[in-house]
NUNU-920697 format. One line per 5 residues: number of its first residue (from 1); for each residue x, y, z of C-alpha. Coordinates in nm, 2 decimals. Example, Ala and Ser with C-alpha at 12.3 -4.5 7.8 and 13.67 -1.06 7.14 Angstrom:
2
1	1.23/-0.45/0.78 | 1.37/-0.11/0.71
This chain:
546
1	11.41/10.03/8.64 | 11.72/10.19/8.50 | 11.71/10.54/8.36 | 11.80/10.60/7.99 | 11.88/10.93/7.84
6	11.85/10.96/7.45 | 12.07/11.22/7.29 | 12.00/11.27/6.91 | 11.97/11.59/6.71 | 11.72/11.44/6.46
11	11.39/11.47/6.65 | 11.21/11.20/6.45 | 11.48/10.95/6.53 | 11.51/11.06/6.89 | 11.14/11.04/6.97
16	11.11/10.73/6.76 | 11.36/10.56/6.98 | 11.20/10.70/7.30 | 10.84/10.62/7.22 | 10.83/10.32/6.98
21	11.01/10.07/7.20 | 10.86/9.91/7.51 | 11.16/9.99/7.73 | 10.99/9.88/8.05 | 11.00/9.51/7.93
26	11.38/9.54/7.90 | 11.41/9.71/8.24 | 11.45/10.07/8.14 | 11.26/10.40/8.15 | 11.33/10.71/7.94
31	11.45/10.99/8.17 | 11.48/11.25/7.89 | 11.54/11.32/7.52 | 11.80/11.58/7.42 | 11.92/11.73/7.09
36	12.29/11.78/7.17 | 12.56/11.73/7.43 | 12.50/12.06/7.61 | 12.13/11.98/7.67 | 12.23/11.63/7.78
41	12.48/11.76/8.04 | 12.21/11.98/8.19 | 11.97/11.69/8.20 | 12.23/11.46/8.36 | 12.29/11.72/8.64
46	11.92/11.72/8.72 | 11.85/11.35/8.70 | 12.16/11.14/8.66 | 12.07/10.84/8.43 | 12.22/10.50/8.44
51	12.27/10.48/8.06 | 12.32/10.74/7.78 | 12.24/10.65/7.42 | 12.40/10.92/7.20 | 12.45/11.00/6.83
56	12.81/11.09/6.73 | 12.75/11.40/6.51 | 12.54/11.67/6.67 | 12.55/12.06/6.68 | 12.70/12.26/6.97
61	12.85/11.96/7.15 | 12.88/11.63/6.96 | 12.89/11.27/7.09 | 13.27/11.26/7.11 | 13.29/11.56/7.34
66	12.99/11.43/7.55 | 13.15/11.08/7.60 | 13.48/11.24/7.70 | 13.30/11.46/7.96 | 13.11/11.16/8.09
71	13.42/10.95/8.11 | 13.59/11.21/8.32 | 13.31/11.33/8.54 | 13.05/11.05/8.54 | 13.24/10.73/8.49
76	12.96/10.53/8.64 | 12.72/10.62/8.36 | 12.71/10.36/8.08 | 12.76/10.50/7.73 | 12.62/10.36/7.41
81	12.71/10.53/7.08 | 12.46/10.52/6.79 | 12.62/10.63/6.47 | 12.59/10.61/6.10 | 12.96/10.63/6.06
86	13.14/10.29/6.04 | 13.47/10.45/6.12 | 13.77/10.29/6.30 | 13.87/10.62/6.47 | 13.52/10.67/6.62
91	13.54/10.31/6.76 | 13.88/10.38/6.91 | 13.76/10.71/7.06 | 13.46/10.52/7.20 | 13.68/10.25/7.36
96	13.91/10.50/7.52 | 13.61/10.68/7.68 | 13.47/10.36/7.82 | 13.18/10.33/7.57 | 13.00/10.00/7.63
101	12.85/9.95/7.29 | 12.89/10.10/6.94 | 12.58/10.06/6.73 | 12.56/10.15/6.36 | 12.25/10.31/6.20
106	12.02/10.18/6.09 | 11.98/9.95/6.40 | 11.70/9.70/6.41 | 11.48/9.63/6.71 | 11.64/9.29/6.77
111	11.99/9.45/6.80 | 11.85/9.71/7.04 | 11.70/9.44/7.25 | 12.02/9.23/7.26 | 12.23/9.53/7.35
116	12.01/9.67/7.63 | 11.94/9.33/7.78 | 12.32/9.28/7.80 | 12.36/9.62/7.96 | 12.09/9.55/8.21
121	12.27/9.23/8.30 | 12.59/9.43/8.36 | 12.40/9.70/8.56 | 12.24/9.42/8.77 | 12.59/9.28/8.83
126	12.72/9.63/8.92 | 12.43/9.68/9.16 | 12.49/9.34/9.31 | 12.86/9.43/9.35 | 12.76/9.77/9.49
131	12.55/9.60/9.76 | 12.84/9.36/9.84 | 13.07/9.66/9.86 | 12.83/9.84/10.09 | 12.82/9.54/10.32
136	13.20/9.53/10.31 | 13.21/9.90/10.38 | 12.98/9.87/10.68 | 13.22/9.61/10.83 | 13.54/9.81/10.77
141	13.39/10.16/10.78 | 13.62/10.28/11.06 | 13.92/10.07/10.96 | 14.25/10.21/10.85 | 14.26/9.98/10.54
146	13.94/10.14/10.39 | 14.07/10.49/10.45 | 14.40/10.40/10.28 | 14.21/10.25/9.99 | 14.02/10.57/9.93
151	14.33/10.78/9.97 | 14.55/10.58/9.74 | 14.28/10.55/9.48 | 14.27/10.93/9.46 | 14.65/10.95/9.45
156	14.69/10.70/9.16 | 14.40/10.88/8.98 | 14.59/11.21/9.03 | 14.29/11.42/9.15 | 14.03/11.44/9.42
161	14.27/11.47/9.72 | 14.37/11.76/9.93 | 14.70/11.89/9.79 | 14.82/12.06/10.11 | 14.73/11.76/10.32
166	14.92/11.51/10.09 | 15.22/11.74/10.06 | 15.24/11.77/10.44 | 15.21/11.39/10.49 | 15.48/11.30/10.24
171	15.70/11.58/10.37 | 15.68/11.43/10.72 | 15.79/11.09/10.57 | 16.11/11.24/10.43 | 16.25/11.19/10.08
176	16.12/10.84/10.02 | 16.11/10.66/9.69 | 15.76/10.58/9.56 | 15.65/10.33/9.30 | 15.35/10.12/9.20
181	15.29/9.75/9.16 | 14.99/9.61/8.98 | 14.91/9.25/9.09 | 14.71/9.02/8.85 | 14.55/8.70/8.96
186	14.58/8.39/8.74 | 14.22/8.29/8.69 | 14.06/8.00/8.50 | 13.87/8.06/8.17 | 13.50/8.13/8.24
191	13.55/8.18/8.61 | 13.25/8.36/8.77 | 13.31/8.74/8.81 | 13.18/8.74/9.16 | 13.43/8.46/9.25
196	13.71/8.67/9.10 | 13.61/8.97/9.30 | 13.61/8.77/9.62 | 13.95/8.63/9.54 | 14.08/8.99/9.48
201	13.96/9.11/9.81 | 14.10/8.81/9.98 | 14.44/8.86/9.82 | 14.44/9.23/9.90 | 14.39/9.15/10.27
206	14.66/8.89/10.27 | 14.91/9.13/10.10 | 14.84/9.40/10.36 | 14.84/9.18/10.67 | 15.09/8.90/10.61
211	15.37/9.05/10.39 | 15.67/9.16/10.60 | 15.74/9.53/10.56 | 16.12/9.52/10.63 | 16.30/9.76/10.40
216	16.01/9.82/10.16 | 15.66/9.92/10.27 | 15.38/9.81/10.05 | 15.02/9.92/10.09 | 14.78/9.73/9.86
221	14.43/9.84/9.75 | 14.16/9.71/9.52 | 14.14/10.01/9.30 | 13.89/10.20/9.08 | 13.97/9.98/8.78
226	13.93/9.66/8.98 | 14.30/9.58/8.99 | 14.50/9.50/9.30 | 14.75/9.79/9.33 | 15.04/9.82/9.56
231	15.19/10.16/9.66 | 15.55/10.09/9.74 | 15.75/10.31/9.97 | 16.13/10.28/10.03 | 16.40/10.49/10.20
236	16.64/10.41/9.91 | 16.57/10.36/9.54 | 16.49/9.99/9.50 | 16.68/9.79/9.25 | 16.54/9.51/9.03
241	16.76/9.25/9.20 | 16.61/9.35/9.53 | 16.25/9.37/9.41 | 16.26/9.02/9.26 | 16.28/8.83/9.59
246	16.02/9.08/9.73 | 15.77/8.98/9.47 | 15.86/8.61/9.50 | 15.79/8.63/9.87 | 15.45/8.79/9.80
251	15.36/8.52/9.55 | 15.46/8.24/9.80 | 15.25/8.39/10.08 | 14.94/8.43/9.85 | 14.97/8.08/9.71
256	15.02/7.92/10.06 | 14.71/8.11/10.19 | 14.48/8.08/9.89 | 14.62/7.85/9.62 | 14.60/8.14/9.38
261	14.90/8.23/9.16 | 14.99/8.59/9.10 | 15.21/8.79/8.87 | 15.31/9.16/8.89 | 15.43/9.46/8.70
266	15.64/9.73/8.88 | 15.69/10.09/8.77 | 15.99/10.31/8.80 | 16.04/10.49/9.13 | 16.02/10.86/9.21
271	16.05/11.09/9.51 | 15.75/11.30/9.41 | 15.41/11.16/9.51 | 15.25/11.34/9.22 | 15.42/11.09/8.99
276	15.20/10.81/9.13 | 14.94/10.83/8.84 | 15.23/10.79/8.59 | 15.37/10.50/8.80 | 15.03/10.33/8.79
281	15.01/10.35/8.41 | 15.37/10.21/8.39 | 15.28/9.92/8.63 | 14.96/9.84/8.43 | 15.17/9.83/8.12
286	15.42/9.59/8.29 | 15.15/9.36/8.43 | 14.99/9.34/8.09 | 15.30/9.19/7.94 | 15.18/8.86/8.07
291	14.98/8.83/7.75 | 15.30/8.83/7.55 | 15.52/8.63/7.79 | 15.23/8.38/7.84 | 15.28/8.40/8.22
296	15.65/8.29/8.22 | 15.77/8.60/8.41 | 15.66/8.64/8.77 | 15.74/9.01/8.76 | 15.81/9.26/8.48
301	15.98/9.60/8.53 | 15.90/9.91/8.34 | 16.27/9.97/8.24 | 16.26/9.63/8.06 | 15.95/9.73/7.86
306	16.07/10.08/7.79 | 16.41/9.96/7.65 | 16.25/9.68/7.44 | 16.32/9.71/7.07 | 15.98/9.62/6.92
311	15.93/9.73/6.56 | 15.56/9.82/6.55 | 15.58/9.95/6.19 | 15.70/9.61/6.06 | 15.39/9.42/6.19
316	15.05/9.44/6.04 | 14.78/9.21/5.90 | 14.77/9.18/5.52 | 14.40/9.24/5.49 | 14.40/9.19/5.11
321	14.55/8.85/5.14 | 14.32/8.75/5.42 | 14.02/8.88/5.22 | 14.13/8.66/4.93 | 14.14/8.35/5.15
326	13.80/8.43/5.30 | 13.65/8.47/4.95 | 13.81/8.14/4.84 | 13.71/7.96/5.16 | 14.08/7.87/5.24
331	14.04/7.83/5.62 | 14.39/7.68/5.66 | 14.54/7.98/5.49 | 14.34/8.22/5.71 | 14.48/8.04/6.02
336	14.83/8.06/5.88 | 14.80/8.43/5.81 | 14.69/8.49/6.17 | 14.96/8.27/6.31 | 15.23/8.47/6.13
341	15.13/8.80/6.30 | 15.06/8.66/6.64 | 15.39/8.48/6.64 | 15.56/8.82/6.62 | 15.43/8.91/6.96
346	15.51/8.60/7.15 | 15.78/8.64/7.41 | 15.82/9.01/7.33 | 15.80/9.32/7.55 | 15.55/9.56/7.40
351	15.53/9.91/7.55 | 15.20/9.98/7.36 | 15.04/9.67/7.52 | 14.71/9.72/7.34 | 14.87/9.73/7.00
356	14.76/9.37/6.91 | 14.40/9.47/6.99 | 14.42/9.77/6.77 | 14.58/9.57/6.48 | 14.30/9.31/6.52
361	14.03/9.58/6.52 | 14.18/9.75/6.22 | 14.18/9.42/6.03 | 13.81/9.36/6.12 | 13.71/9.70/6.01
366	13.90/9.68/5.68 | 13.74/9.34/5.61 | 13.40/9.47/5.71 | 13.41/9.74/5.44 | 13.53/9.49/5.17
371	13.29/9.21/5.26 | 13.00/9.45/5.25 | 13.05/9.47/4.87 | 12.99/9.09/4.86 | 12.67/9.12/5.06
376	12.83/9.00/5.39 | 12.78/9.22/5.70 | 13.06/9.13/5.94 | 12.87/9.30/6.23 | 12.58/9.05/6.17
381	12.82/8.76/6.16 | 12.96/8.87/6.50 | 12.61/8.93/6.64 | 12.52/8.57/6.55 | 12.83/8.47/6.75
386	12.72/8.68/7.04 | 13.02/8.91/7.03 | 13.12/9.26/6.91 | 13.44/9.43/6.80 | 13.53/9.53/7.15
391	13.50/9.17/7.28 | 13.87/9.12/7.20 | 13.97/9.36/7.48 | 13.84/9.12/7.75 | 14.05/8.82/7.63
396	14.35/8.75/7.84 | 14.59/8.57/7.61 | 14.73/8.59/7.26 | 14.58/8.24/7.20 | 14.23/8.36/7.30
401	14.26/8.67/7.08 | 14.38/8.48/6.78 | 14.10/8.22/6.82 | 13.85/8.50/6.85 | 13.97/8.64/6.51
406	13.99/8.30/6.36 | 13.63/8.21/6.45 | 13.50/8.54/6.31 | 13.69/8.51/5.98 | 13.60/8.14/5.93
411	13.23/8.23/5.99 | 13.26/8.52/5.74 | 13.41/8.28/5.49 | 13.12/8.04/5.52 | 12.88/8.33/5.49
416	13.06/8.44/5.17 | 13.03/8.09/5.03 | 12.66/8.10/5.11 | 12.62/8.44/4.94 | 12.80/8.31/4.63
421	12.55/8.02/4.61 | 12.26/8.26/4.66 | 12.40/8.50/4.39 | 12.43/8.20/4.15 | 12.07/8.11/4.22
426	11.96/8.47/4.18 | 12.16/8.51/3.86 | 11.99/8.20/3.71 | 11.65/8.33/3.81 | 11.73/8.68/3.67
431	11.83/8.52/3.33 | 11.50/8.32/3.33 | 11.31/8.65/3.40 | 11.49/8.83/3.12 | 11.43/8.55/2.88
436	11.05/8.57/2.94 | 11.06/8.95/2.90 | 11.26/8.93/2.58 | 11.01/8.69/2.43 | 10.69/8.87/2.55
441	10.79/9.24/2.61 | 10.54/9.36/2.34 | 10.25/9.17/2.50 | 9.98/9.37/2.68 | 9.99/9.12/2.97
446	10.36/9.15/3.05 | 10.40/9.27/3.41 | 10.58/9.17/3.73 | 10.27/8.98/3.84 | 10.27/8.79/3.50
451	10.64/8.70/3.53 | 10.60/8.62/3.90 | 10.33/8.36/3.82 | 10.56/8.20/3.57 | 10.86/8.17/3.80
456	10.67/8.12/4.12 | 10.81/8.43/4.30 | 10.65/8.74/4.44 | 10.67/9.07/4.26 | 10.90/9.25/4.51
461	11.16/8.97/4.49 | 11.15/8.97/4.11 | 11.19/9.35/4.10 | 11.49/9.34/4.34 | 11.66/9.05/4.16
466	11.62/9.21/3.82 | 11.75/9.55/3.94 | 12.06/9.39/4.11 | 12.15/9.17/3.82 | 12.09/9.41/3.53
471	12.12/9.75/3.68 | 11.79/9.88/3.57 | 11.42/9.86/3.68 | 11.20/9.59/3.53 | 10.96/9.84/3.38
476	11.24/10.05/3.23 | 11.39/9.74/3.06 | 11.05/9.67/2.89 | 11.01/10.03/2.78 | 11.36/10.03/2.63
481	11.29/9.70/2.44 | 10.97/9.83/2.30 | 11.11/10.16/2.19 | 11.40/9.99/2.02 | 11.16/9.77/1.83
486	10.94/10.07/1.74 | 11.24/10.23/1.56 | 11.25/9.93/1.33 | 10.88/9.95/1.27 | 10.89/10.32/1.19
491	11.11/10.24/0.89 | 10.80/10.11/0.72 | 10.61/10.43/0.61 | 10.29/10.23/0.57 | 10.27/10.16/0.94
496	10.06/10.41/1.13 | 10.22/10.54/1.46 | 9.91/10.46/1.66 | 9.93/10.10/1.51 | 10.29/10.07/1.62
501	10.20/10.20/1.97 | 9.91/9.95/2.00 | 10.12/9.66/1.87 | 10.39/9.72/2.13 | 10.15/9.73/2.42
506	10.07/10.10/2.46 | 9.70/10.16/2.46 | 9.76/10.53/2.48 | 9.96/10.65/2.18 | 10.04/10.98/2.35
511	10.22/10.79/2.62 | 10.43/10.61/2.35 | 10.52/10.95/2.18 | 10.62/11.10/2.52 | 10.85/10.81/2.60
516	11.00/10.80/2.26 | 11.08/11.18/2.26 | 11.22/11.15/2.62 | 11.47/10.88/2.51 | 11.57/11.00/2.16
521	11.50/11.37/2.17 | 11.26/11.38/1.89 | 10.90/11.24/1.82 | 10.83/10.92/1.63 | 10.70/11.13/1.34
526	11.02/11.35/1.33 | 11.23/11.03/1.34 | 11.05/10.89/1.04 | 11.08/11.21/0.84 | 11.46/11.21/0.90
531	11.48/10.85/0.79 | 11.30/10.92/0.47 | 11.51/11.24/0.40 | 11.85/11.11/0.48 | 11.84/10.73/0.46
536	12.06/10.58/0.73 | 12.17/10.91/0.88 | 11.92/10.88/1.16 | 12.10/10.58/1.31 | 12.41/10.79/1.40
541	12.19/11.07/1.53 | 11.99/10.83/1.75 | 12.30/10.66/1.89 | 12.44/11.00/1.99 | 12.12/11.10/2.17
546	12.11/10.78/2.36
């Protein structure tokens, strides 16, 4: 069983989540229920859960502050955000703080089950990987490579090491130039995660044992973000023309030993070891350029990316145009609109390498709001496709990302067409219902049940259709029709008010008088008196009151 902590300031929701779901069948147990982030942190210290399910907006410490704290101090805890705020900024904040899922209120039981079964699968994988790492650790416990991995992981994180110890070590080495290389493996689509992990460990070992040190010393580790990372050390500042053959040699050795192709990103070099975290971010940025170069470059240097002239402000999706194509089921035009934007990134150097992902998410969020007006929920469309907004981050090429968007938008287009057909059918049914009501509104038997029997639909469905189509309740519509007719009948002074009430379906005349006065501001008797005194003057008075 994995432990789940629920953080929600509304007690009814919190305890509803905790007590109304059979968590054990999904592999979880509730470790606690907290009303805000501060309570949650206290609970986490006592009994560290595997998963935290948290609302966004809470008193004292909200969900944003909580996830930031967990990301920094408890990165192993999986975070799920449950929020009523369908907001792009909240999603972005969640992504940056390693939130696994972002659920919108209200969330049905099926969505909870899909989410938590998926997370259990990931936890199972992590547990399996942890066991494998423990086995690996037991073999290499006393080895130098494992100690180096731990040390350099702390150095590229920028915290957790002994400052004095590191300063003394690097002081003894003299004024060396330090930089970082991130090595990516070329993997096939759909390759098993465990197989990728085994390949990474294999490549890490080869790079450490078989690459000649010569003028540049490279120590390679499998780091905390599951990336092969080289800490490069040189007596002189390395130049790009010198590093090119170095990386080429690395690639040749790895391919000869394993058949795996690699590509790399290399940071700028500094003489201060405290710059290693910045070097790591630079190297990650460089290695991520493969998505834009489509693997044509064996190595990318940070200087190249930094100096690239990429006009971010000139590139964005025309969500209005794409929405129009979705509504009109123009799939070829949707594809063309996506092609235009993705073509802008091909072969480019993009310093903000996640920019294409943010553009794509912004497009999906904009479309989600607009499509909701048409009765199409984009989140449900994606759920049926077994994906979420954040799925785009795991895709490794522009082609995959574009196809991801294309599939969602085309599916949304089909859903829009289906809703149009449903609306047309509903509209036709609504007109039929109104026709019946217009003919028989003054009958004592007119009711939802009566109309339902005539059109062969249940009362709840008829009520909903009528309200959606005409903007008023079924019963209010009948009352209005009856009252309007009663005004005509009141023009005849020979007609008794109780007779008019009975004729229009009101058995209780007092009920009729009350409804008339509520709508027109005067009683039926007062209305008749004004008609007799002023002729047609009452018509103007009645219209103004309505």
